[in-house]
VMD Tcl script that draws the C-alpha trace (Angstrom):
set ca {
  {72.21 -37.07 24.75}
  {71.79 -34.69 22.43}
  {68.17 -33.35 21.16}
  {67.86 -31.72 17.81}
  {64.62 -30.29 16.87}
  {63.63 -29.31 13.29}
  {61.52 -26.63 13.29}
  {60.50 -23.94 10.51}
  {60.25 -20.32 11.78}
  {57.16 -18.72 10.50}
  {56.45 -14.89 10.90}
  {52.91 -14.31 12.23}
  {52.98 -10.92 10.37}
  {50.69 -7.97 10.93}
  {47.32 -8.55 9.78}
  {46.22 -5.11 9.84}
  {43.30 -5.19 12.47}
  {42.09 -2.02 13.77}
  {42.99 -1.04 16.89}
  {39.50 0.53 17.54}
  {36.03 1.56 15.94}
  {37.74 4.98 14.63}
  {40.56 2.97 12.75}
  {38.06 0.60 11.59}
  {36.13 3.48 10.08}
  {39.33 4.88 8.39}
  {40.51 1.15 7.09}
  {40.53 0.43 3.33}
  {38.49 -2.65 4.30}
  {35.66 -0.65 6.60}
  {32.79 -1.98 4.65}
  {33.75 -5.35 5.71}
  {34.36 -4.30 9.44}
  {30.83 -2.43 9.32}
  {29.06 -5.07 7.73}
  {30.21 -7.38 10.29}
  {29.60 -5.17 13.15}
  {25.93 -4.63 11.98}
  {25.37 -8.62 11.84}
  {26.65 -8.66 15.30}
  {24.48 -5.88 16.46}
  {21.36 -7.57 14.89}
  {22.23 -10.81 16.66}
  {22.41 -9.28 20.03}
  {19.08 -7.52 19.55}
  {17.49 -10.99 18.18}
  {18.78 -12.71 21.16}
  {17.29 -9.92 23.49}
  {20.84 -9.57 25.08}
  {20.04 -6.20 26.69}
  {17.16 -4.39 28.03}
  {16.56 -0.52 27.41}
  {15.93 1.02 30.60}
  {15.90 4.69 32.07}
  {19.29 5.70 33.86}
  {18.66 6.27 37.42}
  {19.47 9.59 38.76}
  {23.37 9.73 39.55}
  {23.62 6.32 37.61}
  {26.81 5.49 35.59}
  {26.74 3.66 32.30}
  {29.48 1.13 31.21}
  {31.30 2.14 28.24}
  {32.04 -0.67 25.67}
  {34.70 -1.13 22.88}
  {34.87 -3.01 19.56}
  {37.44 -5.53 19.02}
  {38.33 -6.63 15.49}
  {40.11 -9.91 14.18}
  {40.82 -11.27 10.96}
  {40.57 -15.15 10.82}
  {42.93 -16.78 8.37}
  {43.30 -20.24 6.50}
  {46.27 -22.27 6.63}
  {48.00 -20.39 3.86}
  {47.71 -16.99 5.76}
  {44.77 -15.74 3.41}
  {42.02 -13.82 5.23}
  {38.78 -15.47 5.00}
  {36.47 -13.78 7.87}
  {36.44 -10.63 9.48}
  {35.15 -10.75 13.10}
  {33.92 -8.18 15.52}
  {33.23 -8.18 19.17}
  {31.58 -5.65 21.06}
  {33.33 -5.75 24.82}
  {32.00 -4.10 27.97}
  {34.65 -1.76 29.96}
  {33.70 -3.56 33.22}
  {37.15 -2.28 34.43}
  {35.23 1.19 34.87}
  {32.94 -0.04 37.61}
  {33.58 -0.18 41.53}
  {32.51 -2.98 43.79}
  {29.83 -2.22 46.07}
  {28.87 0.99 44.19}
  {27.90 -0.10 40.58}
  {27.55 -3.79 41.20}
  {27.27 -6.31 44.32}
  {28.39 -9.81 43.14}
  {30.05 -11.18 40.21}
  {30.01 -14.77 38.64}
  {31.57 -16.50 35.74}
  {29.37 -17.50 32.82}
  {31.36 -20.67 32.49}
  {29.84 -24.09 33.60}
  {32.08 -26.31 35.97}
  {33.02 -29.45 33.96}
  {31.33 -31.55 36.98}
  {28.07 -29.73 36.62}
  {27.65 -30.74 32.89}
}
mol new
graphics top color blue
foreach p $ca { graphics top sphere $p radius 0.5 }
foreach p [lrange $ca 0 end-1] q [lrange $ca 1 end] { graphics top cylinder $p $q radius 0.2 }
display resetview
């Protein structure tokens, strides 16, 4: 028995998404990236995502990194620019910087 699969080869291509904040600022479309970053920051502020606190003596902050993504339609045309601020949690040490972890996702049985 033979199985023939007809498949089209599509090249995903490079959408030119910035690798980091500095690259986003130098990008020809930097105004779009900066606009969405401001929208995202305002949304986090409005939703009270964080509290400003004094850093305790010998305290350590967790850095963050902006991730950038272009969303395309079926034809491959860019229709949305996305930016996401991600904490660098891998810089923390269990027992020193935090005591426990949890997943922000609900178990399907609990829903």
